C-alpha positions in Angstrom: 19.3 -19.5 2.7 19.9 -15.7 3.0 23.4 -14.4 2.8 24.9 -12.9 5.9 27.2 -10.0 6.3 31.0 -10.5 6.7 32.0 -7.2 8.2 33.9 -7.1 11.5 32.0 -6.8 14.7 33.6 -3.4 15.3 32.4 -2.0 12.0 28.9 -3.2 12.6 28.9 -1.8 16.1 30.1 1.5 14.7 27.4 1.5 12.1 24.7 0.6 14.7 25.8 3.6 16.9 25.9 5.9 13.9 22.3 4.8 12.7 20.9 5.1 16.3 22.3 8.6 16.6 20.8 9.5 13.3 17.5 8.0 14.3 17.4 10.1 17.5 18.4 13.3 15.6 15.6 12.8 13.0 13.0 12.1 15.8 14.1 15.3 17.7 13.8 17.3 14.4 10.4 15.9 13.7 9.0 16.6 17.1 9.8 20.3 16.8 6.9 20.8 14.4 4.9 17.6 14.2 2.9 15.3 16.3 3.4 11.5 16.2 0.6 9.8 14.3 -0.7 7.0 16.8 -2.0 5.0 13.8 1.4 4.7 11.9 4.9 3.6 12.6 7.4 6.4 11.7 4.5 8.6 10.7 4.2 12.2 11.9 1.7 14.9 11.1 2.9 18.5 10.7 1.0 20.7 13.1 -0.7 23.8 11.9 0.8 26.8 13.7 -1.4 29.2 15.6 -0.2 32.8 15.4 -3.6 34.5 15.8 -6.7 35.5 14.0 -5.6 38.5 12.0 -5.2 38.2 8.2 -1.4 38.6 8.2 -1.1 36.0 11.1 -3.3 33.5 9.1 -1.0 34.0 6.1 2.0 33.3 8.2 0.3 30.1 9.5 -0.3 28.9 6.0 3.2 29.8 4.9 4.8 28.0 7.8 2.7 24.9 7.3 3.4 24.7 3.6 7.1 25.0 4.5 6.9 22.3 7.2 5.0 19.7 5.2 7.8 18.8 2.7 10.3 18.9 5.5 8.2 16.4 7.4 7.9 14.0 4.5 11.7 14.2 3.9 12.6 13.6 7.6 10.0 10.7 7.7 11.7 9.1 4.7 15.0 9.4 6.2 13.7 8.0 9.5 12.1 5.0 7.6 15.4 4.3 5.8 17.3 4.5 9.0 15.0 2.0 10.7 15.2 -0.3 7.8 19.1 -0.2 8.1 18.8 -1.0 11.8 16.5 -3.9 11.0 19.0 -5.2 8.5 21.8 -5.0 11.2 19.6 -7.1 13.6 18.9 -9.7 10.9 22.6 -9.9 9.9 21.9 -8.7 6.4 23.3 -5.2 6.8 25.5 -4.0 4.0 24.4 -6.5 1.4 23.0 -5.1 -1.9 19.3 -5.7 -2.1 19.8 -6.3 -5.9 22.9 -8.3 -6.4 23.2 -9.6 -2.8 27.0 -8.7 -2.8 28.6 -6.7 0.1 28.4 -2.9 -0.2 31.8 -1.3 0.2 32.5 -0.2 3.8 33.5 3.3 2.6 30.1 3.7 1.0 28.4 2.6 4.2 30.4 4.9 6.3 29.4 7.7 3.9 25.8 6.7 3.7 25.0 4.2 6.4 21.4 3.7 5.1 22.6 2.4 1.8 20.8 -0.7 0.6 22.4 -0.9 -2.9 26.1 -1.1 -4.0 27.5 1.5 -6.3 27.3 -0.7 -9.5 23.6 -1.5 -8.9 22.8 2.1 -8.0 24.4 3.5 -11.1 22.6 0.9 -13.2 19.3 1.9 -11.7 19.9 5.5 -12.2 21.4 5.2 -15.7 24.6 6.8 -14.6 26.8 4.2 -16.5 
């Protein structure tokens, strides 16, 4: 049987509100320079800007697109992580380390609400010990 979180209802509500706000901010950032991909969940496609047909305008379009593409990818990853955290909240498994299944410290979750690993497991994974 899957372990369930033991955080207070108030703490979980606070985290849910924080995650929903983060999700909304990420989606607003993404729609500034992308279009939602109708074939993928949390997938957006950077739009190619249209400044005109002159050579310098074409160069600006390429430069803007190459700037936007990595930003799109980073924002999409954050959105996916945020949605996964919201799913864990709904399942009652939010705040449990995906490796050792122990509760993640509340201070860590407040600092990084999308965390899915406790400090010890994260350090082990990144060889920081």
